[in-house]
OpenMM code with the backbone's topology and positions (N, CA, C; nanometers):
from openmm import Vec3, app, unit

residues = "MET PRO GLU ASP THR ARG GLY GLU ALA LEU ILE PHE LEU GLU ASP LYS GLU ASP ALA LEU ASP ALA SER LEU PRO LEU MET ALA GLN GLY VAL LYS ASN LYS ASP ARG VAL THR LEU HIS ARG CYS LYS ARG VAL GLU ALA SER VAL ALA PHE ASN ALA ARG LEU GLU GLU ARG LYS PHE ASN PRO ALA ALA THR VAL GLY ARG VAL LYS ARG TRP PHE VAL LYS GLU ILE GLY MET THR PRO VAL ASP ALA SER GLU HIS VAL LEU GLN ILE THR GLY THR SER HIS ARG PRO ASP GLU ASP VAL PRO VAL GLY THR LEU VAL ALA ASN GLY THR CYS SER VAL ALA PHE THR LEU VAL PRO ARG LYS ARG VAL GLU GLY".split()
positions = [
    Vec3(13.7973, 10.1842, 10.7650),
    Vec3(13.6810, 10.2671, 10.8263),
    Vec3(13.7248, 10.3938, 10.7109),
    Vec3(13.6248, 10.4564, 10.6600),
    Vec3(13.6432, 10.5460, 10.5612),
    Vec3(13.6812, 10.6677, 10.6469),
    Vec3(13.7874, 10.7405, 10.5913),
    Vec3(13.8007, 10.9042, 10.6173),
    Vec3(13.7330, 11.0000, 10.6647),
    Vec3(13.5905, 10.9865, 10.6308),
    Vec3(13.4768, 11.0908, 10.6040),
    Vec3(13.4292, 10.9994, 10.7200),
    Vec3(13.4152, 10.8993, 10.7934),
    Vec3(13.3405, 10.8498, 10.8917),
    Vec3(13.4118, 10.9041, 11.0527),
    Vec3(13.3251, 10.9084, 11.1354),
    Vec3(13.3723, 10.9675, 11.2596),
    Vec3(13.2981, 10.8754, 11.3560),
    Vec3(13.3397, 10.8788, 11.4675),
    Vec3(13.2883, 10.8378, 11.5749),
    Vec3(13.1487, 10.8080, 11.6492),
    Vec3(13.1220, 10.9532, 11.5998),
    Vec3(12.9963, 11.0085, 11.6569),
    Vec3(12.9124, 11.0298, 11.5791),
    Vec3(12.7543, 11.0289, 11.5756),
    Vec3(12.6610, 11.1104, 11.4639),
    Vec3(12.6963, 11.2874, 11.4999),
    Vec3(12.6577, 11.3266, 11.3765),
    Vec3(12.6600, 11.4470, 11.3419),
    Vec3(12.5671, 11.4807, 11.2616),
    Vec3(12.4919, 11.6050, 11.3327),
    Vec3(12.3767, 11.6582, 11.2324),
    Vec3(12.3854, 11.7554, 11.1341),
    Vec3(12.3142, 11.7165, 11.0408),
    Vec3(12.2700, 11.7917, 10.9318),
    Vec3(12.1638, 11.8179, 10.9105),
    Vec3(12.1700, 11.9466, 10.8456),
    Vec3(12.0323, 12.0069, 10.7514),
    Vec3(12.0659, 12.0055, 10.6246),
    Vec3(11.9479, 11.9650, 10.5070),
    Vec3(11.9610, 11.9568, 10.3672),
    Vec3(12.0689, 12.0469, 10.3139),
    Vec3(12.0142, 12.1897, 10.3450),
    Vec3(12.0618, 12.2962, 10.2597),
    Vec3(12.2319, 12.3998, 10.2917),
    Vec3(12.2735, 12.2811, 10.4501),
    Vec3(12.4015, 12.3228, 10.4846),
    Vec3(12.5049, 12.2060, 10.4374),
    Vec3(12.5917, 12.2960, 10.3948),
    Vec3(12.6912, 12.1721, 10.4130),
    Vec3(12.7733, 12.1059, 10.4838),
    Vec3(12.8120, 12.2180, 10.5962),
    Vec3(12.8542, 12.1271, 10.7198),
    Vec3(12.7741, 12.1355, 10.8021),
    Vec3(12.8346, 12.0007, 10.9090),
    Vec3(12.7731, 11.9520, 11.0303),
    Vec3(12.6986, 12.0428, 11.1424),
    Vec3(12.6332, 12.0670, 11.2014),
    Vec3(12.5535, 12.1856, 11.3046),
    Vec3(12.6196, 12.1489, 11.4300),
    Vec3(12.6838, 12.2420, 11.5107),
    Vec3(12.7097, 12.2447, 11.6413),
    Vec3(12.6352, 12.1833, 11.7097),
    Vec3(12.6568, 12.0503, 11.7353),
    Vec3(12.5877, 11.9940, 11.8405),
    Vec3(12.5933, 12.0663, 11.9955),
    Vec3(12.6388, 12.1384, 12.0389),
    Vec3(12.6455, 12.2121, 12.1707),
    Vec3(12.5425, 12.3191, 12.1576),
    Vec3(12.5177, 12.3381, 12.0525),
    Vec3(12.4284, 12.4379, 12.0129),
    Vec3(12.2681, 12.4487, 12.0072),
    Vec3(12.1968, 12.4916, 12.0628),
    Vec3(12.0472, 12.4906, 12.0285),
    Vec3(12.0012, 12.5074, 11.8660),
    Vec3(11.9247, 12.3818, 11.8119),
    Vec3(11.9375, 12.3937, 11.6633),
    Vec3(11.8603, 12.5009, 11.6013),
    Vec3(11.7518, 12.5566, 11.6693),
    Vec3(11.7183, 12.6997, 11.6158),
    Vec3(11.8054, 12.7824, 11.6338),
    Vec3(11.8808, 12.8041, 11.7172),
    Vec3(12.0202, 12.9159, 11.6938),
    Vec3(12.1035, 12.8990, 11.5939),
    Vec3(12.0986, 12.8063, 11.5239),
    Vec3(12.1306, 12.7247, 11.4258),
    Vec3(12.0770, 12.7853, 11.2924),
    Vec3(11.9631, 12.8386, 11.2702),
    Vec3(11.8777, 12.8422, 11.1493),
    Vec3(11.7802, 12.7221, 11.0940),
    Vec3(11.8030, 12.6675, 11.2103),
    Vec3(11.6761, 12.5022, 11.2034),
    Vec3(11.5112, 12.5691, 11.2152),
    Vec3(11.4395, 12.5472, 11.1136),
    Vec3(11.3012, 12.6096, 11.1680),
    Vec3(11.2242, 12.4641, 11.1848),
    Vec3(11.0933, 12.5127, 11.2668),
    Vec3(10.9921, 12.4235, 11.2528),
    Vec3(10.9659, 12.3510, 11.1352),
    Vec3(10.9831, 12.1889, 11.1406),
    Vec3(10.9463, 12.1155, 11.0143),
    Vec3(11.0442, 12.0905, 10.9367),
    Vec3(11.1569, 12.1705, 10.9608),
    Vec3(11.2690, 12.1050, 10.8773),
    Vec3(11.3525, 11.9820, 10.9052),
    Vec3(11.3885, 11.9047, 10.8627),
    Vec3(11.4258, 11.8113, 10.8565),
    Vec3(11.5484, 11.7809, 10.8731),
    Vec3(11.6037, 11.7143, 10.9814),
    Vec3(11.7768, 11.7111, 11.0116),
    Vec3(11.8032, 11.5701, 11.0003),
    Vec3(11.9411, 11.5373, 10.9600),
    Vec3(12.0006, 11.4123, 10.9404),
    Vec3(12.0903, 11.3713, 11.0504),
    Vec3(12.0787, 11.2566, 11.1203),
    Vec3(12.1992, 11.2386, 11.1872),
    Vec3(12.2595, 11.0997, 11.1242),
    Vec3(12.4256, 11.1487, 11.0928),
    Vec3(12.4840, 11.0495, 11.0383),
    Vec3(12.6564, 11.0366, 11.0897),
    Vec3(12.7205, 10.9674, 11.0437),
    Vec3(12.8605, 10.9386, 11.1071),
    Vec3(12.9089, 10.9790, 11.0378),
    Vec3(12.9205, 10.9943, 10.8874),
    Vec3(12.9686, 11.0210, 10.7843),
    Vec3(12.9809, 11.1574, 10.7426),
    Vec3(13.0760, 11.2581, 10.7632),
    Vec3(13.0923, 11.3850, 10.7088),
    Vec3(13.0067, 11.4277, 10.5724),
    Vec3(13.0607, 11.3214, 10.4899),
    Vec3(13.0257, 11.3209, 10.3477),
    Vec3(12.9723, 11.2334, 10.2754),
    Vec3(12.9243, 11.2001, 10.1825),
    Vec3(12.8598, 11.0749, 10.1183),
    Vec3(12.9085, 11.1191, 9.9829),
    Vec3(13.0133, 11.0219, 9.9364),
    Vec3(13.0243, 11.0224, 9.7797),
    Vec3(12.9433, 10.9466, 9.6852),
    Vec3(12.9027, 11.0411, 9.6550),
    Vec3(12.7565, 10.9960, 9.5461),
    Vec3(12.8129, 10.9612, 9.4281),
    Vec3(12.8064, 10.8439, 9.3340),
    Vec3(12.8399, 10.8616, 9.1779),
    Vec3(12.7203, 10.8327, 9.1004),
    Vec3(12.6911, 10.8879, 8.9542),
    Vec3(12.5562, 10.8519, 8.9085),
    Vec3(12.6401, 10.8242, 8.7756),
    Vec3(12.6116, 10.7213, 8.7095),
    Vec3(12.6428, 10.6573, 8.5789),
    Vec3(12.5041, 10.6716, 8.4904),
    Vec3(12.5617, 10.7246, 8.3181),
    Vec3(12.4030, 10.7432, 8.2443),
    Vec3(12.4910, 10.7245, 8.0803),
    Vec3(12.4465, 10.6291, 8.0210),
    Vec3(12.4999, 10.5957, 7.8775),
    Vec3(12.7167, 10.5292, 7.9576),
    Vec3(12.7837, 10.6152, 7.8325),
    Vec3(12.9308, 10.5993, 7.9050),
    Vec3(12.9714, 10.6952, 8.0213),
    Vec3(12.9041, 10.7563, 8.0469),
    Vec3(12.9237, 10.8853, 8.1760),
    Vec3(12.9311, 10.8034, 8.3262),
    Vec3(13.0242, 10.8120, 8.3949),
    Vec3(13.0211, 10.8392, 8.5278),
    Vec3(13.0557, 10.9847, 8.5992),
    Vec3(12.9989, 11.0417, 8.6826),
    Vec3(13.0522, 11.1489, 8.7662),
    Vec3(13.0020, 11.1306, 8.9124),
    Vec3(13.0928, 11.1932, 8.9926),
    Vec3(13.0959, 11.1733, 9.1637),
    Vec3(13.1200, 11.2902, 9.1796),
    Vec3(13.0750, 11.3036, 9.3085),
    Vec3(13.1049, 11.4330, 9.4104),
    Vec3(13.0252, 11.3922, 9.5493),
    Vec3(13.0900, 11.4671, 9.6192),
    Vec3(13.0714, 11.4398, 9.7742),
    Vec3(12.9384, 11.5544, 9.8483),
    Vec3(12.8538, 11.4964, 9.8937),
    Vec3(12.7563, 11.5453, 9.9373),
    Vec3(12.7191, 11.5648, 10.1047),
    Vec3(12.6782, 11.6526, 10.1486),
    Vec3(12.6406, 11.5934, 10.3109),
    Vec3(12.5642, 11.5006, 10.3471),
    Vec3(12.5272, 11.4303, 10.4214),
    Vec3(12.4280, 11.2863, 10.4125),
    Vec3(12.2919, 11.3594, 10.4135),
    Vec3(12.2984, 11.4771, 10.4748),
    Vec3(12.0878, 11.5635, 10.4538),
    Vec3(12.0403, 11.5411, 10.3247),
    Vec3(12.1479, 11.5657, 10.2448),
    Vec3(12.1385, 11.6104, 10.0964),
    Vec3(12.0275, 11.5129, 10.0196),
    Vec3(11.9398, 11.5690, 9.9701),
    Vec3(11.8349, 11.4551, 9.9277),
    Vec3(11.8605, 11.3980, 9.7748),
    Vec3(11.8211, 11.2721, 9.7527),
    Vec3(11.8374, 11.2214, 9.6242),
    Vec3(11.7807, 11.2888, 9.4834),
    Vec3(11.6711, 11.4141, 9.5034),
    Vec3(11.6624, 11.5103, 9.3954),
    Vec3(11.7926, 11.5958, 9.3629),
    Vec3(11.8621, 11.6249, 9.5092),
    Vec3(11.9541, 11.7246, 9.4798),
    Vec3(12.0485, 11.6804, 9.4231),
    Vec3(12.1084, 11.5709, 9.4272),
    Vec3(12.1976, 11.4838, 9.3661),
    Vec3(12.1659, 11.4380, 9.2110),
    Vec3(12.0351, 11.4272, 9.1840),
    Vec3(12.0090, 11.4084, 9.0273),
    Vec3(11.9890, 11.5487, 8.9616),
    Vec3(11.9444, 11.6393, 9.0293),
    Vec3(11.9506, 11.8122, 8.9595),
    Vec3(12.0969, 11.8352, 8.9401),
    Vec3(12.2196, 11.7766, 9.0502),
    Vec3(12.3502, 11.8380, 9.0027),
    Vec3(12.3857, 11.7548, 8.8879),
    Vec3(12.3706, 11.6335, 8.8750),
    Vec3(12.4290, 11.5340, 8.7821),
    Vec3(12.3662, 11.5926, 8.6366),
    Vec3(12.1996, 11.6287, 8.6063),
    Vec3(12.1719, 11.6777, 8.4861),
    Vec3(12.2526, 11.7957, 8.4585),
    Vec3(12.2710, 11.8872, 8.5538),
    Vec3(12.3233, 12.0183, 8.5148),
    Vec3(12.4984, 11.9603, 8.4410),
    Vec3(12.5496, 11.8973, 8.5300),
    Vec3(12.6978, 11.8412, 8.5037),
    Vec3(12.7059, 11.7749, 8.3560),
    Vec3(12.6179, 11.7090, 8.3328),
    Vec3(12.5667, 11.6755, 8.1849),
    Vec3(12.5296, 11.7468, 8.0631),
    Vec3(12.4744, 11.8282, 8.1248),
    Vec3(12.4049, 11.9020, 8.0290),
    Vec3(12.2613, 11.8301, 7.9672),
    Vec3(12.2159, 11.7658, 8.0404),
    Vec3(12.0677, 11.7314, 7.9880),
    Vec3(11.9554, 11.8415, 8.0193),
    Vec3(11.8760, 11.8587, 7.8951),
    Vec3(11.7353, 11.9155, 7.9360),
    Vec3(11.6564, 11.9000, 8.0232),
    Vec3(11.6100, 11.9883, 8.0316),
    Vec3(11.5021, 11.9504, 8.1825),
    Vec3(11.3874, 11.8887, 8.1568),
    Vec3(11.3590, 11.8644, 8.0236),
    Vec3(11.2658, 11.7473, 7.9483),
    Vec3(11.3091, 11.6418, 7.9395),
    Vec3(11.4155, 11.5882, 7.9199),
    Vec3(11.4781, 11.4849, 7.9256),
    Vec3(11.4812, 11.4061, 8.0498),
    Vec3(11.5406, 11.5227, 8.1557),
    Vec3(11.5587, 11.5021, 8.3404),
    Vec3(11.4110, 11.4709, 8.3631),
    Vec3(11.3154, 11.5570, 8.3211),
    Vec3(11.1995, 11.4681, 8.4081),
    Vec3(11.1932, 11.3378, 8.3576),
    Vec3(11.2035, 11.2535, 8.2449),
    Vec3(11.1587, 11.1309, 8.2089),
    Vec3(11.2731, 11.0235, 8.2642),
    Vec3(11.3501, 11.0818, 8.3619),
    Vec3(11.4405, 10.9890, 8.4116),
    Vec3(11.4823, 10.9991, 8.5631),
    Vec3(11.5024, 10.8958, 8.6354),
    Vec3(11.5013, 10.8808, 8.7485),
    Vec3(11.6225, 10.8235, 8.8368),
    Vec3(11.6534, 10.8324, 8.9533),
    Vec3(11.8182, 10.7539, 9.0081),
    Vec3(11.7705, 10.6754, 9.0514),
    Vec3(11.8154, 10.5257, 9.0241),
    Vec3(11.8066, 10.4075, 9.0645),
    Vec3(11.9416, 10.3681, 9.1179),
    Vec3(11.9431, 10.3209, 9.2484),
    Vec3(12.1107, 10.2406, 9.3220),
    Vec3(12.1355, 10.1239, 9.2459),
    Vec3(12.2467, 10.1647, 9.1881),
    Vec3(12.3319, 10.1169, 9.1138),
    Vec3(12.3238, 9.9253, 9.1470),
    Vec3(12.3137, 9.8332, 9.0660),
    Vec3(12.2913, 9.6734, 9.0990),
    Vec3(12.1545, 9.6787, 9.1659),
    Vec3(12.0839, 9.7146, 9.1707),
    Vec3(11.9204, 9.6873, 9.2310),
    Vec3(11.8015, 9.7462, 9.1247),
    Vec3(11.7197, 9.7529, 9.2097),
    Vec3(11.5950, 9.7903, 9.0953),
    Vec3(11.5074, 9.9160, 9.2249),
    Vec3(11.5676, 9.9353, 9.2869),
    Vec3(11.5434, 10.0119, 9.3782),
    Vec3(11.5862, 10.1916, 9.3648),
    Vec3(11.4505, 10.2426, 9.3496),
    Vec3(11.4325, 10.3682, 9.2755),
    Vec3(11.3936, 10.4952, 9.3765),
    Vec3(11.4773, 10.5273, 9.4949),
    Vec3(11.4464, 10.5970, 9.6061),
    Vec3(11.3651, 10.7444, 9.5188),
    Vec3(11.2628, 10.7870, 9.6450),
    Vec3(11.2007, 10.9187, 9.6108),
    Vec3(11.3056, 11.0456, 9.6378),
    Vec3(11.2877, 11.1201, 9.5862),
    Vec3(11.3524, 11.2558, 9.5658),
    Vec3(11.3850, 11.3189, 9.6894),
    Vec3(11.2978, 11.3028, 9.7246),
    Vec3(11.3049, 11.3673, 9.9029),
    Vec3(11.4059, 11.3045, 10.0093),
    Vec3(11.4590, 11.1508, 9.9426),
    Vec3(11.5188, 11.0689, 10.0690),
    Vec3(11.6477, 11.1482, 10.0957),
    Vec3(11.7173, 11.1397, 10.1993),
    Vec3(11.8489, 11.2335, 10.2153),
    Vec3(11.9666, 11.0756, 10.1387),
    Vec3(12.0517, 11.1311, 10.1215),
    Vec3(12.1350, 11.0142, 10.0659),
    Vec3(12.2547, 10.9504, 10.1682),
    Vec3(12.2187, 11.0363, 10.2553),
    Vec3(12.3197, 10.9354, 10.4115),
    Vec3(12.2260, 10.8044, 10.4269),
    Vec3(12.0737, 10.7733, 10.4242),
    Vec3(12.0400, 10.6735, 10.4480),
    Vec3(12.0289, 10.5775, 10.3314),
    Vec3(12.1118, 10.6160, 10.2188),
    Vec3(12.0972, 10.4759, 10.1424),
    Vec3(12.2582, 10.4296, 10.1654),
    Vec3(12.3873, 10.4668, 10.2222),
    Vec3(12.4977, 10.4064, 10.2060),
    Vec3(12.4699, 10.2915, 10.2604),
    Vec3(12.5668, 10.1934, 10.2046),
    Vec3(12.6006, 10.0619, 10.2655),
    Vec3(12.6313, 10.0795, 10.3961),
    Vec3(12.6817, 9.9921, 10.5034),
    Vec3(12.7178, 9.9671, 10.5933),
    Vec3(12.8763, 9.9973, 10.6137),
    Vec3(12.9017, 10.0627, 10.6620),
    Vec3(13.0875, 10.0828, 10.6881),
    Vec3(13.1304, 10.1715, 10.5599),
    Vec3(13.0279, 10.2533, 10.4826),
    Vec3(13.0661, 10.2943, 10.3932),
    Vec3(13.0417, 10.4574, 10.3721),
    Vec3(13.0663, 10.5590, 10.3157),
    Vec3(12.9994, 10.6536, 10.2996),
    Vec3(13.0163, 10.6943, 10.1720),
    Vec3(12.9686, 10.5941, 10.1031),
    Vec3(12.9385, 10.6333, 9.9627),
    Vec3(12.7961, 10.5340, 9.9014),
    Vec3(12.7575, 10.6129, 9.7842),
    Vec3(12.6352, 10.5167, 9.7348),
    Vec3(12.6216, 10.5432, 9.5492),
    Vec3(12.6001, 10.4320, 9.4895),
    Vec3(12.6238, 10.4583, 9.3847),
    Vec3(12.4801, 10.4593, 9.3138),
    Vec3(12.4613, 10.5674, 9.1938),
    Vec3(12.3196, 10.5375, 9.1120),
    Vec3(12.3791, 10.4981, 8.9784),
    Vec3(12.2442, 10.4761, 8.9527),
    Vec3(12.2201, 10.5010, 8.7543),
    Vec3(12.0965, 10.5598, 8.7100),
    Vec3(12.1278, 10.6913, 8.5940),
    Vec3(12.0049, 10.7344, 8.5556),
    Vec3(11.9186, 10.6492, 8.4825),
    Vec3(11.8163, 10.6108, 8.4628),
    Vec3(11.7284, 10.5223, 8.4188),
    Vec3(11.5886, 10.6343, 8.3818),
    Vec3(11.5704, 10.5773, 8.2485),
    Vec3(11.4063, 10.5939, 8.2231),
    Vec3(11.3103, 10.5910, 8.3065),
    Vec3(11.2278, 10.6571, 8.3337),
    Vec3(11.1498, 10.6659, 8.4145),
    Vec3(11.0250, 10.5658, 8.3190),
    Vec3(10.9566, 10.4928, 8.4239),
    Vec3(10.8532, 10.3856, 8.3468),
    Vec3(10.7121, 10.4551, 8.2703),
    Vec3(10.7130, 10.4466, 8.1231),
    Vec3(10.5730, 10.5271, 8.1143),
    Vec3(10.4558, 10.4224, 8.1184),
    Vec3(10.3419, 10.4832, 8.1489),
    Vec3(10.2137, 10.4031, 8.1395),
    Vec3(10.1549, 10.4245, 8.0312),
    Vec3(10.1207, 10.3850, 7.9357),
    Vec3(10.0730, 10.4123, 7.8330),
    Vec3(9.9420, 10.2783, 7.7949),
    Vec3(9.8289, 10.3811, 7.7514),
    Vec3(9.7262, 10.2935, 7.7133),
    Vec3(9.5733, 10.4007, 7.7003),
] * unit.nanometer
topology = app.Topology()
chain = topology.addChain("A")
for resn in residues:
    res = topology.addResidue(resn, chain)
    for name in ("N", "CA", "C"):
        topology.addAtom(name, app.Element.getBySymbol(name[0]), res)
């Protein structure tokens, strides 16, 4: 079992790095109506992103979105906003391109606390 895994589920809010306290009401911890929370056993999810010859890794809370991972990566490699808008994250080894609002914790493989992405060109419709 990875060291980032606990025996019980933790509660995460996208913008907070640490898990919320399960013994306190969510609203008392800043959770607002319509906020999305994620329950997960991993304290952190190791996200790796590959593009050309570049590979970067960083740990995120499981509620962090695919869009947040992409924004971190494009900033890390110095990609321009125009170029970034023409690329999407795809799960490495698949053709699955999760939407930007999907929490990375929902994409980890069973028994792991990691997910691997490749930054690929967005398909253009011409005609």
